[in-house]
C-alpha positions in Angstrom: 8.7 -11.9 -1.4 12.3 -12.8 -0.4 13.7 -9.9 -2.2 10.8 -7.7 -1.2 11.7 -9.2 2.8 15.4 -8.4 2.3 15.0 -4.9 0.3 12.3 -3.4 3.1 13.9 -5.5 6.5 17.0 -3.4 5.7 15.5 -0.1 4.8 13.0 0.0 8.2 15.5 -1.6 10.4 14.0 -5.2 10.9 11.5 -7.1 9.9 9.1 -9.7 11.6 11.1 -12.8 13.1 8.4 -15.2 12.1 7.3 -17.1 8.5 5.2 -15.1 6.2 2.4 -16.3 5.1 1.5 -15.5 1.6 -2.6 -16.7 0.7 -3.6 -16.0 -3.4 -6.9 -16.6 -3.9 -8.3 -17.9 -7.1 -11.4 -15.5 -7.6 -12.5 -12.0 -6.5 -15.2 -13.8 -4.4 -12.7 -16.0 -2.5 -10.9 -13.2 -1.7 -13.5 -10.8 -0.6 -14.1 -13.9 1.8 -11.3 -14.2 3.1 -10.4 -10.7 3.8 -13.6 -9.4 5.8 -14.2 -6.7 3.6 -17.7 -5.3 3.1 -17.8 -7.0 -0.9 -19.4 -3.1 -1.7 -16.4 -1.9 -0.3 -13.8 -4.3 -2.3 -16.0 -3.2 -5.6 -15.9 0.2 -5.0 -12.2 1.1 -4.5 -11.0 -2.3 -6.4 -8.9 -3.5 -3.5 -7.1 -6.6 -4.6 -4.9 -7.4 -1.8 -4.2 -6.6 1.9 -1.9 -7.7 4.5 -3.7 -8.7 7.8 -3.7 -11.3 10.8 -0.1 -11.3 10.1 -0.2 -12.3 6.4 -0.8 -11.1 3.2 -3.8 -11.7 0.9 -3.8 -11.3 -2.5 -6.2 -12.0 -5.7 -4.9 -14.2 -8.1 -3.7 -11.8 -11.2 -5.7 -14.4 -13.6 -8.7 -13.5 -11.9 -8.9 -10.1 -13.2 -9.2 -8.9 -16.9 -5.6 -7.6 -17.4 -4.1 -8.8 -14.9 -2.1 -6.8 -12.1 1.6 -6.1 -11.2 1.3 -8.9 -8.6 5.0 -8.9 -7.2 5.1 -5.2 -6.3 1.2 -5.7 -4.8 3.0 -8.2 -2.7 6.0 -5.7 -1.8 2.9 -3.3 -1.2 1.3 -5.7 1.6 4.8 -6.8 2.9 5.5 -3.3 3.6 2.4 -2.9 5.5 3.1 -6.2 7.8 6.7 -4.8 8.3 5.2 -1.0 9.6 2.4 -2.8 11.6 5.4 -5.1 13.4 7.8 -2.5 13.9 5.5 0.4 15.5 3.5 -2.3 17.3 0.6 -1.5 14.9 0.7 1.8 16.4 1.6 3.6 12.4 -1.7 5.7 11.2 -3.3 3.8 7.8 -2.0 7.4 6.0 1.8 6.2 6.8 1.2 3.0 6.1 0.0 3.6 2.9 2.0 6.1 2.0 5.3 4.1 2.9 3.8 1.1 1.0 2.7 3.0 -2.2 6.2 5.3 -2.5 8.4 2.3 -1.8 6.4 -1.0 -3.3 8.7 -1.0 -6.5 11.7 -0.8 -4.3 12.9 -3.9 -3.9 13.8 -4.4 -7.5 15.5 -0.9 -7.7 12.9 1.5 -8.7 11.6 4.6 -6.7 11.3 7.3 -9.4 7.8 6.9 -11.0 5.7 6.0 -7.6 2.8 7.7 -9.3 0.9 6.2 -12.4 0.3 9.2 -15.2 -3.4 9.1 -13.9 -2.8 9.5 -10.7 -0.5 12.5 -11.1 -3.4 14.0 -13.2 -5.5 13.5 -10.1 -3.4 15.4 -7.6 -2.5 18.2 -9.9 -6.2 18.6 -10.2 -6.4 18.2 -6.4 -4.1 20.9 -5.8 -6.0 23.4 -8.2 -9.4 22.9 -6.9 -7.9 22.7 -3.1 -9.9 19.0 -3.4 -7.6 16.7 -1.3 -9.0 13.8 0.8 -9.2 14.5 4.1 -6.6 11.8 5.9 -10.2 11.2 8.7 -11.9 9.7 5.4 -9.6 6.7 5.0 -8.2 6.5 8.9 -9.9 2.8 8.9 -8.8 1.5 5.6 -8.2 2.9 2.1 -11.1 0.4 0.9 -13.9 2.3 2.2 -13.5 5.3 0.4 -16.3 6.7 -1.9 -14.5 5.6 -5.4 -11.4 4.1 -7.0 -10.6 7.6 -8.2 -11.1 9.0 -4.5 -8.5 6.2 -3.4 -6.0 6.4 -6.2 -5.8 10.4 -5.0 -5.6 9.3 -1.6 -2.7 6.9 -2.4 -0.8 9.9 -4.5 -1.3 12.2 -1.5 0.2 10.0 1.1 3.2 8.3 -1.1 4.1 12.2 -2.0 4.4 13.3 1.6 6.8 10.0 2.1 8.6 11.1 -1.1 9.3 14.8 0.3 9.9 13.1 3.9 12.8 10.9 2.2 14.0 13.6 0.1 15.1 15.6 3.2 16.1 12.9 5.4 17.2 10.1 3.3 16.5 6.5 3.7 17.7 6.9 7.2 14.7 8.5 8.0 12.6 5.4 7.7 14.7 3.3 10.2 14.1 6.5 12.6 10.3 6.6 12.0 9.9 3.3 12.9 
């Protein structure tokens, strides 16, 4: 989290000036109870973490069958916190998710592989079939999408948009955007 904080505060032109609370819940059930999200939404889309109330909430990787990249997930959620703080909570969900997905591994120097092979195939299919997820559908949260596949496609869409912006404006575009 400290490495993430250094990276993203620099990239976005500053970060929250308060201590960051990171809550790690031992079970999915405990995470769902704390998150305020409907359990069916968490189960449908596979939400394992979120940034809410100026804190980061994560499900322990031990509670999942194969674990997950919890350090990148922590970075992803910290990006949400920084963007909300820098924009006075005025950044739309699609932009927050695009920034968080595209940059979630930047704290360890990685940006090229921001999409999984699965997400790339979903995006290619959506381009071919013109079957993108409308932004209105996740205006409140990715957690309310209809399936984990739809969430993966939505993440791919918005991360690709941020990657395009970064290719045109460079990293200074992130600070200007804030």
